N, C-alpha and C positions, 0 to 999 in steps of 0.2 A: 754343438746342437746344429742342427741341420736348419738350414734357410727358410723350410717351409714352415717349423716347429717354431720360429721364432716369425714370421707374418699371421699364423695363425694363433700364435698366442696374443698380438698385437688385433687383430679380428676382435677378438672374444671381450679386449680391453676397452676396446671403442665403442662395443655394440653395449655392454653395460655401461660406459662412460655416455653416451646419449641420453637413455633413463636421467640419468642424474643431470644434465644439462637443458634436457626438454623445458621443464619448467621454469628457468631461471631469465627473467625479466619478460613472463606473458602475461599477457592483458586480454584478458578476455572480452568477448563484444558485449558481457554482463555490463562490466566495469565503466566501459568505453558508452556506453549506452546508446551502441550502434548495432542493434542483435537485425541484423540480416532476415528476411521472414523464410520459414523454410529450416531454418536454422538453428542448432542447438546454442543457449543464455552464452555455456561453456564454452564454445569454440573461441578459436583466436581471434584476437579481431587484427593483427597483421600476423602471421607466420613470414618470418624470415628465416630459409633454409640456407640460405647460403652463411649467414653467422652463425645457428646450430652446426652447421658441417664442421665451419671453420673450427669454431671452441672446443667441438665435440675430439677433432683431429687431435689440437694442439693435449689438452688434458689428458689426452689416450697418451701421448709421445710421452709427457712428461710420469704419466704411473710406468708405462713401457720401459722407461728406461731408468725407471730407481729399480722395476725386479729385474732389471737385466745385471746392471751393478750388484744388485745384493745377492744375487741367486745364483747366476753363473760368471763370475769373477771374484767373489769372496766366498762363494759356497753355503751364503744360507742358504736353506733350503726348509722343505716340512721337516729333516730330521738334525733338525737344530731347535727346534720350538723340545721344552721338557716334556716329559710324559710322566704324568700321577699317578697313574693308571697300575695295580698292581699287575707283572704280565704271568700267562696261565700258562705255561707249556714247561 
């Protein structure tokens, strides 16, 4: 598998994982009772981008390694899923 494809798949996994990690540990301004004038109550009270970036990178790396080991090393891909639908050919 070309190295570019491996990085492209990691980027896709990282981007999807970002949306899983973003709400973890998030406290809104309404929950903190510190609403900044001109902002929405549901805005984060303290956004920590470094923590989100690191958590996303670590979780995406774990998922990517698991995908790589299962699909590339052991050969489990979409073809390994049993197909129960009848074939019309």
